[in-house]
N, C-alpha and C positions, 0 to 999 in steps of 0.2 A: 446758761439751757443754751442749747442748739435749737436751729429752726423744727429738727426733727422731733428732739425731745416735744415740742409746742404742740407739732400739728399731729404726732404718730399716732393719739387716740381717735383720730379722723374729725377733732372741734376743731373750728375754727381761732386764730389766732386775736389775741385780745391785746387789749391797750395795757391789761396786767402782766401779761405774758412781757409784752414792750417793756414795762419799766421793772419788772425782775430780772430782765437781761441786762439792761444799764445801769441798774442797782440806783433807780429812782423812785420816785412817787407817781402814781397815775397823773396827776396834775400836774408834774414839769412835764409829763410828755406831750401833753396837751401843749402846755406852753408853748414848748417847743416846737411840734410837729407845724404849729400856726403863727410860728414867727412873733409870738409875743414876746414882751421884757421881762426877765425873771428868772432866767438861768442864765450863767456864762456860757458863753461860745464854745469850751471846749465839752462841757458835762451837753449841750446842746449835741455837738457832734456826737459823744458816743450815745445817745438818745437817737440819733436819724440813722446812724449804722446800724442799730439794734433790730430797728424797725424795718432798714433795709436786706437784712439776714433773716427776719423774720417772715418777710413779702407784707408786711400789715401797711396798712395804709388807712389815714382817718375816715370816716365813711363821710362824705360832703353828701351825696343826695339823702342821708338820714338827717343831716344838719338841716339842710334847706326847709324840711318836710319837718322842723321841730321835734324830731325825734319818735313820730307816728311809725309803725312799722313799714318796714317797703315790703313791694311786691310787683318782684319783677322776674322774670326770664329772661336769660341770655342765651343768645343763638349766636355763633360764630362759622361764616363760612370763607373757606378757601377759595372763591372764585372770583374773578375780575369784577370790575363793578359794571362795565359796561356788556359783557356776557350776561352778569345776572339778568338782566334787565332783560335779555334776551331768551331766555328759558325758562319755556310756560313751566316746567315742574316746579321752580321753588316760588315761584308765583302764587301758583295753586297750593301750597305746601305754607308759605305763611300765611295766608287765607284761613289757613283750616287752624294753625296755632291763635289767630288773632282772633276767633272765632268762640275760642273756647277763654283765654284771657279776657276777653271783654264780660265775657260773665262771670267772671271772679276779680273782677275790676282789677286788672292787672294789667302790666306794659312787658315791652317785651324791648329788649337792648341787642339789636341787629349789629355787628360788626365784618366787614368784609377785612379777611384777612391776608398773610401768607400763610404757607402751611408750617412752619417751623415755628411762626409768632403766637398759633393759640395756645398753647397750653399756657403761656404767660398771663393771656388776655383772662381765658378762664379764670385763673389763680387770681390776680389782681381783680376782678369781678366780684369771686369769692370771698376772700381776705379782706377787702376793702368794704362787704357787708353789702355789693352793689346789686345782687343777684339772691334770690332762694332757692334758686336751680339751672340747670343748663342742659338744654338740648344739644348733642352731640350728632354733628352729622358726616357723610362721606369718610366714614372711617379706614384705614388704612391695615395693611397685613399688620402684624406685630404694631399696632400705633402706639406709640408711644404717650398719648393722652390718658391709655387706659391705665397706667402705673401712676402716672405722675398727679391724674386728677381724682382719682380712688386715694391715694394717701391723705391728702388734705378733708377729704370728708363732704365732695361736692357731691351734693344730691343732684343725679342726672339721669338721662334716659338718652341708651345709645340708639340713634337709627339704624339698624345693622342685625343681621345673622348673630345670634348667642357667640359662636366661635369666635367672634371678635369683639365681644363687649365684655372679657373679663368678669370683674363682679358688678358690675352696673346693669338696670333692668332693660332690654332692651325689645324694641318693637322692628319687626320686619318683613317684608313682603317675599313671598317664596320666588326667587330669581330661577333658582334653579328649574323648578317646578313650571315657568314661565319659557324657560329656554328652550326645553322639549316639547312644548306644546308647541310654539314658533316652528321648530324646526322637524317635527311629526306633519307638522300642516304643510310644506313647503314640500317633502320628501312624497306627501299623498298626491300634493300635484304631479307630480313626475320629475322635480329636482333631484338631479345626482352633484352636481356640483354648486354648495352651498358658501357665502362668506358670511365673517362679521364684521362689524368694525365697532370696536370697542370705545370706552372709556380708557383713562390711565391704570395701565396694568397694576397700579399699588394700590389701589382700590377696593376695599374687602370686597364691593358685591362684583366690580368686576372677574376678581378673579374666580367667585364661583360661578358667575353665567360662562367663563371662559371655559373651566374643567365641565360644568354642563355638557355646552356646545360640541366639545370635543367628543365626549362621552357619548352621548345619543348619535351623534356623526359614525362615529366608531360602528355602534351598534348596528345604525340602520344602513352600513356600507357606503356613506355618501364621499366625496370627494369635501375636506372642510379647511377652508383656514380663518384666521382673526386678525384684523389689522388693528395696531394701535390708536388712537386718537386722541384729541382732550374735551370733546363734547362741543367744540366752535365749528361754526360752519366751516372756517379754512381750513381746519384741518379735517373735517370730514371729507369734504370735496379732494382733498391730498389723497387721504385714503380709499376712497373712493378711486379715484383714475389709477394710482397704484392696482387696485384689482382689477379695473377696466385692459390693463394695459399686460396684466400677467399672459403667459403662453396659455393656461387653460383658466378664461375667462367664467367667472360664477355664471349660474345663469340667475340668484337668487342673492341678495343681500340682506341681510338684519342688522340695522344699527342700533346702537344704544341710547338714542336719544331721537328726539321726532327732529331736533332740527337740523342734527346733520343728514337724516333720512331727508328732507326737504330739499336742501342742498344737491342732493345724488341726484334728483327730480334735472337739473341744468345739465349736470355732468353727463349722463345720458344723451342728455340731446345732443354736447357737444361731440360724439363718438357718433352720432349718427344712430343712435339707439331708441326706439319707442320702449316705452313700458305701458303695460306690462306685457308685451307681445314678446318684446327681445330682453328683459329684463326682468325679474320681480323684484321690487323693497318694500323690508316690513319694517315699521318705528316700533321703538320702545316709549314705555310715556305716552300714551294719544292725547292729544291736544286739538285746539281748533287750530294749527297750524296744519294737521291730519289731513282736515275737512274744505281745508280750503284750498288744499293745492289741486292741479287738472293733470293727470287722474286724482282722485281721494287717495290715501295713501292707508294702507293695509299697519296695523296697528294691536300690540300689547297694551290693553286698557283697562288701568283700576283708579278707584276714585281716593287721588291726592290730597284734595282737601278733606274728605273723612279720613286719612290717612294721617295729615300734619293734625288734625283734631283729637286722634285716639292715642298719637305719640303725649300730646300736649296735658290729654285726661290723664294718663299713666304717670306724669311727672308730676301731677299735685297728689297723685298716688303717694310716689316714694316722695316728697317734701312734706306728707301726713304724715306719715311712718304707717302707713294702710299695710296691710299684707297683700301679695301680689307676686305674679309671675310673669315673666318675662312672654309673649304670644305674636303671634305671625299674625297680620292684617291680611285682606283680603287679597286672594291666589290672583295676580294679572289675568284677563280672559282675550283671547286671540277675537280683533274685530275687522273679517275680511274687508278690503276696499278694492277699488279699481285697481291698486299698483302692484296688485300678486294676482298671476296665470299660470296656467300650464308653461313648460319653455318651450321655445321653439321648435321644430323637429329638427333643423341642424343647427348646433350652436357652438360650431370653430368658428374661430374667432377670424373676423374682417383680416 
């Protein structure tokens, strides 16, 4: 029996599958994986090889609970630990997750990973019975997680547009509608040259925002440009400098997160520009950071805490095999503050 045969139906690999592949009894598998006496070294190696082929590992967490049912939700995030601590979005999102898990007496298993390791992390969690389901975030275009994790029957909810989710249920924010509102607002103020600093281009929501940004700018007859960054303060600053050094400097810049928008205030000061008199700035994912700056930052606001809770409630529906459909969360809304204003009358770069 191959791994595909064992998991093709969408069920978990069990100790019986390992025993069948190795040609031994389930009790022999238990002896081998716990390195107990009772099987020969040759048989032990055959058992361990079968376990590796099937991606199976003993449920150590369940053992420590003396066989009680495991109630854990998995969340793997491909971000550096230092950066995650600085980004308000994920702190609010995880708080929303925990608000639901607490009511269900469940726990969150959180891992920070490299992007190419995430499939294996979720596979080990699921096939080792460490989680009951997972939340998949930061979906990429043609994300390899979708076919790999759907094939093993992992109960999961995708945080992203249904076009990215494959067979999984998804919960998403309408990024395209929010981008259109932001650009229309800046155009109504009189801006004709606008720019955007995006997150990584391979992220699905970045691609959706980029398409919407380009389309609405063309419709309104605006000059528009997108520069790619990685959500960090350092990359956000570099992207902002690139834009301000361009021959046709934008009079307004939209940032794909709050952290990059905050750093842009310092970059504008480096160039001797006043915000918003010389340059308007608008952030995505409103947070306290946006409200503590001077001037305060205009932002696209949505309730990230409630979004995290909604995603988690949906995952419980998936895990309980209830009927449900993918759905959009609240559309982000514009909150104008002190960082946006009509463009200067003379917009020629110094």
